[in-house]
C-alpha positions in Angstrom: 25.1 14.5 -16.7 24.8 10.9 -16.0 21.5 9.0 -16.4 21.2 5.2 -16.2 18.4 2.6 -15.9 18.5 -0.8 -14.1 16.1 -3.7 -14.2 14.3 -5.2 -11.1 14.7 -8.6 -9.8 12.4 -11.3 -11.0 10.6 -11.1 -7.6 9.7 -7.5 -8.2 9.3 -7.2 -12.0 5.6 -7.3 -11.9 5.5 -4.1 -9.7 8.7 -2.2 -10.6 9.3 -1.0 -14.1 12.9 0.0 -13.7 15.2 1.8 -11.3 17.0 4.9 -12.6 19.8 7.3 -11.4 20.7 10.8 -12.5 23.6 12.8 -11.4 24.6 16.3 -12.7 26.0 19.6 -11.6 23.6 22.2 -10.8 25.1 24.3 -13.6 23.7 21.9 -16.0 20.1 22.6 -15.1 20.2 26.3 -13.9 16.5 26.9 -14.5 13.2 25.1 -13.7 12.5 21.9 -15.7 9.2 20.6 -16.8 8.3 17.0 -16.2 5.3 15.6 -18.2 3.1 12.6 -17.1 4.1 9.0 -17.9 1.4 7.1 -16.0 3.9 5.8 -13.5 4.2 6.4 -9.8 7.8 6.9 -8.6 9.7 6.6 -5.3 12.4 9.2 -5.2 15.6 9.5 -3.1 17.6 12.8 -3.4 21.1 11.8 -2.0 22.2 15.0 -3.8 20.5 18.4 -3.4 16.8 18.6 -3.0 14.5 20.1 -5.6 12.1 23.0 -5.5 8.6 22.2 -6.9 6.6 25.1 -8.5 3.1 25.4 -7.2 2.6 28.7 -9.4 4.6 30.7 -11.7 6.4 32.3 -8.7 5.6 30.1 -5.7 7.6 27.0 -4.7 7.9 24.4 -2.2 11.0 22.3 -1.2 10.4 18.7 -2.0 11.3 16.2 0.8 14.6 14.4 0.3 12.7 10.9 0.1 9.2 10.5 -1.1 6.7 8.9 -3.4 5.2 11.0 -6.1 1.8 10.0 -7.1 0.4 10.1 -10.7 1.1 13.3 -12.5 -1.7 14.6 -14.5 -0.4 18.0 -15.4 3.1 19.5 -16.3 5.3 19.4 -13.2 7.9 22.2 -12.9 10.9 21.6 -10.7 14.3 23.2 -10.0 17.6 21.8 -8.5 19.1 23.6 -5.5 22.4 21.8 -5.7 24.2 19.0 -7.4 21.7 16.5 -8.6 22.0 13.0 -7.2 18.7 10.9 -7.5 18.0 7.2 -7.2 14.3 6.4 -8.1 11.9 3.5 -8.4 9.5 3.6 -11.4 6.6 1.4 -10.7 4.3 0.1 -13.4 1.1 2.1 -13.6 -0.6 -0.2 -11.2 2.5 -1.5 -9.5 2.5 0.7 -6.4 -0.9 -0.5 -5.2 0.6 -3.5 -3.1 2.7 -1.1 -1.2 0.4 1.8 -0.7 -0.7 2.9 2.8 -2.8 5.8 1.4 -5.5 5.9 -1.2 -3.6 6.2 -4.4 -6.0 8.7 -5.7 -5.0 11.0 -2.9 -1.4 11.1 -3.9 -2.2 12.7 -7.3 0.4 15.4 -8.1 1.9 15.2 -4.6 5.3 14.4 -3.1 4.4 12.3 -0.2 7.1 11.8 2.4 8.2 8.2 2.9 7.5 8.5 6.7 4.0 9.3 5.9 3.5 6.1 4.1 5.8 3.7 5.9 6.4 5.2 9.4 9.6 4.6 11.3 10.7 2.0 8.9 11.0 4.8 6.4 13.6 6.5 8.5 15.8 3.5 8.6 15.4 3.1 4.8 16.2 6.7 4.1 19.4 6.6 6.2 20.6 3.5 4.3 19.8 4.8 0.9 21.3 8.3 1.3 24.7 7.0 2.2 27.5 7.3 -0.4 27.2 4.0 -2.0 26.6 2.9 -5.7 23.6 2.0 -7.6 23.8 -1.8 -7.2 23.9 -1.3 -3.4 21.0 1.0 -3.4 19.1 -1.5 -5.5 19.7 -4.3 -3.0 18.6 -2.1 -0.1 15.4 -0.9 -1.8 14.5 -4.5 -3.1 14.8 -5.9 0.4 12.6 -3.1 1.8 9.9 -3.6 -0.8 9.9 -7.4 -0.6 9.2 -6.9 3.3 6.4 -4.6 2.5 4.9 -6.9 0.0 2.9 -9.0 2.4 0.0 -9.6 0.0 1.1 -9.5 -3.8 -2.4 -10.9 -4.7 -3.6 -7.3 -4.0 -2.7 -6.5 -7.7 -5.9 -5.7 -9.4 -5.9 -8.3 -12.4 -8.6 -6.2 -14.2 -6.5 -3.1 -14.0 -3.4 -4.9 -15.0 -5.1 -6.5 -17.9 -6.3 -3.0 -18.9 -3.0 -1.4 -18.7 -1.6 -4.2 -20.9 -4.2 -3.8 -23.5 -3.7 0.0 -23.6 0.0 -0.4 -24.0 -0.6 -2.9 -26.9 -2.6 -0.2 -28.6 -0.4 2.6 -27.6 -3.4 4.2 -25.9 -5.5 4.5 -29.1 -8.5 2.3 -28.0 -11.7 3.5 -26.4 -12.5 3.0 -22.9 -16.0 1.3 -23.9 -14.2 -1.1 -26.1 -11.8 -1.9 -23.3 -14.7 -2.4 -20.8 -16.3 -5.0 -23.3 -12.9 -6.7 -23.8 -12.5 -7.1 -20.0 -16.1 -8.1 -19.5 -16.7 -5.3 -16.9 -19.1 -2.4 -16.6 -17.4 1.0 -17.6 -18.1 2.5 -14.2 -16.6 -0.5 -12.3 -13.6 -0.2 -14.7 -13.3 3.3 -13.7 -13.4 2.6 -9.9 -10.8 -0.3 -10.4 -8.4 2.2 -12.1 -9.0 5.0 -9.5 -7.9 2.4 -6.8 -5.1 0.7 -8.5 -3.7 3.4 -10.6 -5.0 6.7 -9.3 -6.3 8.0 -12.6 -9.1 7.0 -15.0 -8.8 4.7 -17.9 -9.4 7.6 -20.1 -6.5 9.7 -18.6 -4.0 6.7 -18.7 -4.8 6.1 -22.3 -4.1 9.7 -23.2 -0.9 9.7 -21.3 0.2 6.4 -23.0 -0.7 7.9 -26.3 1.2 11.2 -25.5 4.3 9.2 -24.5 4.1 7.2 -27.8 3.8 10.5 -29.6 6.8 12.2 -27.8 9.0 9.2 -28.7 8.2 9.8 -32.3 8.6 13.6 -32.0 11.9 13.1 -30.3 13.1 10.9 -33.1 11.7 13.1 -35.9 11.4 16.6 -34.5 10.9 18.3 -37.9 8.3 15.9 -39.1 4.8 16.7 -40.1 2.5 17.4 -37.1 -0.6 16.2 -39.2 1.1 12.9 -40.0 2.2 12.5 -36.3 -1.4 13.1 -35.3 -2.9 10.7 -37.7 -0.3 8.0 -37.0 -1.2 8.2 -33.3 -4.9 8.0 -33.6 -5.9 11.6 -33.0 -8.9 12.9 -34.7 -7.2 15.7 -36.3 -4.3 18.0 -35.6 -6.3 20.3 -33.4 -7.2 17.3 -31.1 -3.6 16.4 -31.1 -2.3 19.8 -30.1 -5.1 20.2 -27.6 -4.1 16.9 -25.7 -0.3 17.7 -26.1 -0.8 21.0 -24.3 -3.0 19.5 -21.6 0.0 17.2 -20.6 3.1 19.3 -21.5 2.0 22.8 -21.2 3.4 23.6 -24.6 2.5 23.1 -28.3 4.5 20.4 -30.1 6.5 22.7 -32.0 7.9 24.4 -28.8 8.4 21.3 -26.7 12.0 21.0 -27.0 12.7 24.8 -27.4 12.5 25.6 -23.7 13.8 24.1 -20.4 12.8 20.5 -21.1 16.0 18.7 -20.7 14.8 16.3 -17.9 11.6 15.5 -20.0 13.7 14.8 -23.1 15.9 12.6 -21.1 13.1 10.3 -19.9 11.5 10.0 -23.1 11.9 6.5 -24.6 12.6 4.9 -21.1 9.0 4.5 -20.0 
């Protein structure tokens, strides 16, 4: 297994959080893997085998080779079909908005083919990105494409961006009401801005950010006290912590790393 991350250029760092690559023989991940929400939209290029996505315990669909996956709001189960070769663009929570050609809310929990979003230009991009080239070459290709699509960078919602920054600063522990006061905006207006720019509500994003903070701590101290972990991350009590944890991971904290969660564990700490 080989997982690497790369920083975007200065021209795109306001939109792109990082690029990442993953290569692994199918034997390393013989069963389905669970991905948990991280608040970021991703553009995925499978230059290796495509992945099956579970729509129920037994039913699956084959993901496109190249797509943008909208906000993940519940555990996502996927399974490799062959050798894994992935190049991905991880956008900031509000970073995909200037490139979106569909309402971001409509992309929730969906793998939207690039052609649906960008038309014939997407086919040229896919052909270039799926060639047997290295990561720096793929980064050059995708950055040129994104910069061409970035006709109006001012479409970034400054209120949504400020809200995300405030949530990250507090690790998702602040209230939405307090955030709306801080940003001097009505709560309903804030929720509409988040839905349009990020695809989820402020409350959902705050819960996801807090979960990611908790997962990093759990990854570092898997045998630590759950009560202490809940308290440190601002949960009302252990029951509240376990409820939120299961909502987004599908498992209680004690079982999170016991199953087929290799990919989820891999990405913890890189968000």
